[in-house]
C-alpha positions in Angstrom: 1.8 26.0 11.8 -1.7 25.2 10.7 -2.8 21.6 9.8 -3.2 22.7 6.1 0.3 24.2 6.0 1.8 21.1 7.6 0.1 18.9 5.0 1.5 21.0 2.2 5.0 20.9 3.7 4.8 17.1 4.1 3.6 16.7 0.5 6.4 19.0 -0.8 9.0 17.0 1.2 7.8 13.7 -0.2 7.9 15.1 -3.8 11.5 16.2 -3.2 12.4 12.8 -1.8 10.9 11.0 -4.8 12.8 13.3 -7.2 16.1 12.7 -5.4 15.5 8.9 -5.5 14.7 9.0 -9.2 18.0 10.9 -9.7 19.9 8.3 -7.6 18.5 5.5 -9.7 19.4 7.3 -12.9 22.9 7.8 -11.7 23.3 4.1 -10.9 22.0 3.3 -14.4 24.5 5.6 -16.0 27.4 4.0 -13.9 26.2 0.6 -15.1 26.3 1.7 -18.7 29.8 3.2 -18.2 30.9 -0.1 -16.5 29.6 -2.0 -19.5 31.3 0.3 -22.0 34.6 -0.1 -20.1 34.3 -3.9 -20.2 33.6 -4.2 -16.5 32.7 -7.4 -14.8 29.2 -8.7 -15.5 28.8 -9.5 -11.8 29.5 -5.9 -10.9 26.8 -4.8 -13.3 24.4 -7.3 -11.7 25.0 -5.7 -8.3 24.7 -2.1 -9.7 21.4 -3.1 -11.3 20.1 -4.6 -8.0 21.1 -1.4 -6.1 19.3 0.8 -8.7 16.1 -1.1 -8.0 16.0 0.0 -4.3 15.3 3.7 -4.9 12.9 2.8 -7.7 11.0 0.5 -5.3 10.5 3.5 -2.9 9.2 5.7 -5.7 6.8 3.0 -6.9 5.6 2.5 -3.3 5.1 6.3 -2.8 3.2 6.7 -6.0 1.0 3.7 -5.3 0.1 5.0 -1.8 -0.9 8.4 -3.3 -2.9 6.7 -6.1 -4.6 4.5 -3.5 -6.1 7.7 -2.1 -8.1 8.0 -5.3 -8.9 4.3 -5.7 -8.8 2.6 -2.4 -6.4 -0.1 -1.1 -7.6 -3.0 -3.3 -7.1 -1.1 -6.6 -4.0 0.6 -5.2 -2.5 -2.8 -4.4 -3.4 -4.1 -7.8 -1.7 -1.1 -9.4 1.5 -1.7 -7.4 1.4 -5.4 -8.3 0.9 -4.7 -12.0 3.7 -2.1 -12.3 6.0 -4.2 -10.1 5.3 -7.4 -12.1 5.6 -5.8 -15.5 9.5 -6.0 -15.4 9.2 -9.6 -14.3 7.1 -10.4 -17.4 9.5 -8.6 -19.7 12.6 -10.2 -18.1 10.9 -13.7 -18.4 10.4 -13.2 -22.1 14.0 -12.0 -22.6 15.2 -15.0 -20.7 13.0 -17.4 -22.7 14.4 -16.0 -25.9 17.9 -16.9 -24.6 16.7 -20.4 -23.6 17.0 -19.8 -19.8 13.9 -21.8 -18.9 15.2 -22.7 -15.4 15.7 -19.0 -14.7 12.2 -18.1 -15.7 10.4 -20.9 -13.8 12.6 -20.5 -10.7 12.4 -16.7 -10.6 8.6 -16.6 -11.0 8.0 -19.4 -8.4 10.4 -17.5 -6.1 8.4 -14.3 -6.8 5.2 -15.9 -5.5 6.9 -17.4 -2.5 8.7 -14.2 -1.5 5.5 -12.2 -1.9 3.4 -14.5 0.3 6.1 -15.0 3.0 8.8 -12.4 2.9 6.8 -9.3 1.7 3.7 -10.2 3.6 5.7 -11.1 6.7 7.6 -7.9 6.6 4.4 -5.9 6.1 2.9 -7.5 9.1 6.0 -6.8 11.1 6.0 -3.1 10.3 2.3 -2.5 10.3 0.2 -1.9 13.4 -1.6 -4.8 14.9 -5.2 -5.1 13.9 -7.9 -6.9 12.0 -7.5 -7.9 8.3 -10.1 -8.9 5.8 -10.2 -12.6 6.3 -12.4 -13.3 3.3 -10.0 -11.2 1.0 -6.9 -13.0 2.3 -8.4 -16.5 2.0 -9.9 -15.8 -1.4 -6.5 -14.7 -2.8 -4.7 -17.6 -1.2 -7.4 -19.9 -2.7 -6.7 -18.6 -6.2 -2.9 -19.1 -5.8 -3.6 -22.6 -4.3 -5.6 -23.5 -7.4 -2.7 -22.4 -9.6 -0.3 -24.5 -7.5 -2.5 -27.6 -8.0 -2.5 -27.1 -11.8 1.3 -26.5 -11.8 1.7 -29.7 -9.8 -0.3 -31.5 -12.5 2.0 -30.0 -15.2 5.1 -31.2 -13.2 3.6 -34.7 -12.9 2.9 -34.7 -16.6 6.6 -34.1 -17.2 7.6 -36.8 -14.7 9.1 -34.2 -12.4 12.0 -33.9 -14.9 13.5 -30.8 -16.6 16.6 -31.1 -18.6 15.9 -30.8 -22.3 12.2 -31.5 -22.1 10.1 -30.2 -24.9 6.9 -28.2 -24.2 3.7 -30.1 -24.7 0.1 -29.1 -25.5 -0.8 -30.0 -21.9 0.5 -26.6 -20.7 -1.5 -24.3 -22.9 -5.1 -25.1 -21.9 -4.3 -25.1 -18.2 -2.5 -21.8 -18.6 -5.5 -20.4 -20.5 -7.8 -21.5 -17.7 -5.7 -19.7 -15.1 -5.5 -16.5 -17.2 -9.3 -16.3 -17.8 -10.0 -17.0 -14.1 -7.7 -14.2 -13.1 -9.2 -11.7 -15.5 -12.8 -12.5 -14.4 -12.1 -12.5 -10.7 -9.9 -9.3 -10.9 -12.6 -7.4 -12.8 -15.2 -8.3 -10.3 -13.1 -7.4 -7.3 -12.0 -4.1 -8.9 -15.6 -3.0 -9.5 -16.8 -3.9 -6.0 -13.7 -2.2 -4.4 -14.2 1.0 -6.4 -17.9 1.3 -5.4 -17.0 0.6 -1.8 -14.2 3.2 -1.8 -16.4 5.9 -3.3 -19.0 5.2 -0.6 -16.4 5.4 2.2 -15.0 8.7 0.9 -18.4 10.2 0.7 -19.3 9.1 4.2 -16.0 10.2 5.7 -15.9 13.6 3.9 -12.2 13.2 3.5 -10.0 16.0 2.1 -8.6 15.9 -1.4 -5.8 13.4 -2.1 -2.2 14.6 -1.6 -1.2 14.0 -5.2 -3.3 14.4 -8.3 -4.2 11.2 -10.2 -2.0 12.4 -13.2 1.0 13.1 -11.0 0.8 9.7 -9.3 0.5 7.9 -12.6 3.4 9.8 -14.1 5.8 8.9 -11.3 4.6 5.3 -11.3 5.1 5.0 -15.1 8.5 6.6 -15.0 9.7 4.4 -12.1 8.3 1.3 -13.8 10.0 2.2 -17.2 13.3 2.6 -15.4 12.8 -0.7 -13.6 12.2 -2.5 -16.9 15.6 -1.3 -18.1 17.4 -2.2 -14.9 15.9 -5.7 -14.7 16.9 -6.3 -18.3 20.5 -5.7 -17.2 20.1 -8.0 -14.3 18.8 -10.8 -16.6 21.8 -10.4 -18.9 24.3 -10.7 -16.1 22.6 -13.4 -13.9 24.7 -16.3 -15.2 27.9 -14.5 -14.6 26.9 -13.5 -11.1 25.7 -17.0 -10.3 29.1 -18.4 -11.4 31.2 -15.7 -9.6 29.2 -15.9 -6.4 29.1 -19.8 -6.3 25.4 -19.7 -5.4 24.3 -21.7 -8.4 21.8 -20.7 -11.1 18.7 -22.1 -9.5 19.2 -20.4 -6.1 20.2 -17.1 -7.8 17.1 -17.2 -9.9 14.6 -18.3 -7.2 16.0 -16.0 -4.4 18.2 -13.3 -5.7 16.4 -12.5 -9.0 13.0 -13.0 -7.4 13.9 -10.5 -4.6 15.4 -8.0 -7.1 12.3 -8.4 -9.3 10.0 -7.9 -6.3 11.9 -4.9 -5.0 9.1 -2.6 -6.1 6.4 -4.6 -4.2 8.6 -5.3 -1.2 9.7 -1.6 -0.9 6.2 -0.4 -1.5 4.6 -2.7 1.0 7.2 -1.8 3.7 6.8 1.9 3.1 3.0 1.9 3.4 3.0 -0.6 6.3 5.4 1.6 8.3 3.0 4.5 7.8 0.2 2.5 9.3 -1.6 1.6 6.0 -1.9 -2.1 6.8 -4.7 -2.9 4.3 -2.8 -1.5 1.4 0.4 -3.3 2.4 -1.4 -6.6 2.5 -3.1 -6.0 -0.8 0.2 -5.3 -2.4 1.8 -8.6 -1.4 -1.4 -10.7 -2.0 -2.2 -9.0 -5.3 1.3 -9.5 -6.6 1.5 -13.2 -5.7 -1.9 -13.9 -7.3 -0.9 -11.9 -10.4 2.3 -13.8 -10.9 0.7 -17.2 -10.4 -2.5 -16.7 -12.4 -1.4 -14.1 -14.9 2.4 -13.7 -15.5 3.2 -17.5 -15.5 0.3 -18.4 -17.9 1.1 -15.4 -20.2 4.7 -16.4 -20.3 3.7 -20.0 -21.2 1.2 -18.8 -23.9 3.5 -16.2 -25.4 6.5 -18.4 -25.4 4.6 -20.9 -27.5 4.7 -18.5 -30.4 8.6 -18.4 -30.6 10.3 -20.7 -28.1 7.9 -22.9 -26.1 8.8 -23.2 -22.4 7.9 -26.5 -20.8 6.1 -25.9 -17.4 8.3 -28.7 -15.9 8.6 -27.6 -12.3 10.9 -29.3 -9.8 9.4 -30.9 -6.6 11.1 -28.3 -4.4 9.3 -25.6 -6.4 5.8 -27.1 -6.1 6.3 -28.0 -2.4 7.5 -24.4 -1.6 4.5 -23.0 -3.4 2.2 -25.2 -1.3 3.9 -24.0 1.9 3.7 -20.4 0.8 -0.1 -20.7 0.5 -0.8 -22.8 3.6 1.4 -20.9 6.1 -0.2 -17.4 5.5 -3.7 -19.1 5.6 -2.9 -20.6 9.0 -1.3 -17.4 10.3 -4.1 -15.0 9.1 -7.0 -17.4 9.2 -8.5 -15.7 12.3 -8.4 -12.3 10.7 -5.7 -10.7 12.8 -2.3 -9.3 12.0 0.6 -8.9 14.4 4.4 -8.6 14.5 4.7 -12.2 15.7 2.7 -13.5 12.8 4.9 -11.5 10.4 8.0 -13.0 11.9 6.6 -16.5 11.4 6.2 -15.9 7.7 9.7 -14.4 7.4 11.1 -17.4 9.2 9.2 -19.7 6.7 10.8 -17.8 3.8 14.3 -18.2 5.2 13.7 -21.9 5.6 12.5 -22.3 2.0 15.5 -20.2 0.7 17.8 -22.7 2.5 15.9 -25.5 0.8 16.4 -23.8 -2.6 20.1 -23.7 -1.9 20.3 -27.4 -0.8 17.9 -29.1 -3.2 17.8 -26.7 -6.2 
């Protein structure tokens, strides 16, 4: 079989796999609706929703990798992060409307931590050993680090207490600063990355991308829309699951909900890392963590001020875990090299923090 025929066969196989996984996700969503109509346990609906996110994560990862052929790894990683974090933003706003402030803060903090330790660590474990862009890694970690400092200032302002604290005007200007910083830095990096990618493609004389831009965007939007629906179900049933499982609301929010919400990024990063696309896998985890810290959390704070202000009253364990999630990857990747051992260090760090969430949360 010729190389062109082989490429066509591989592309067709991937398209069939994506269609099958979308069908599986749809089936699980239908079962979830039937369970709700039959008055089934809320905890069972939580589990069904979490299971539905697994095939959707693969679809988002596949679509992102195909789109990255058009845009390059930086913009591809940003696309994956944006589509993956869109459900988290929607779920956060739904939860705020229900007064679940602890769920929102814990799940978004857990999202940053899981992206920087678990997702990044898993990507390094599956990806081939090699050099990484040290400047890109440290730049992104520096942005998240700045957000952690400001979040720490907010926590100090509230006296490290939560309870029935009322939101204050101190949160809004700091959130606006983070939001503007993220937009400016992201716009600059996207422009530079796109110019570099076009120059690289021209020099390499690479063949046409496997999927068209329209096809990649269509699959990405379909999977993301389905993910929004599923994560809404997960949010509605989180308290029932936390009670039934005995894990507690904080641990369930910071670990279980964060992992479920990050299924798209985690699955996408692992898929592309296993295929040898180390740069894109790293960009997915780094872009997602920066987007949650500098965009999603500030937007949630600003939007909630219009209907039910959420105090940015973080617990000490949340701020400490965020600091560790920034410093550990900086130490591991500071020399610009990735390896399986470095990935295992990050995964171990995440497991330790998850235990801390269970003990101190």
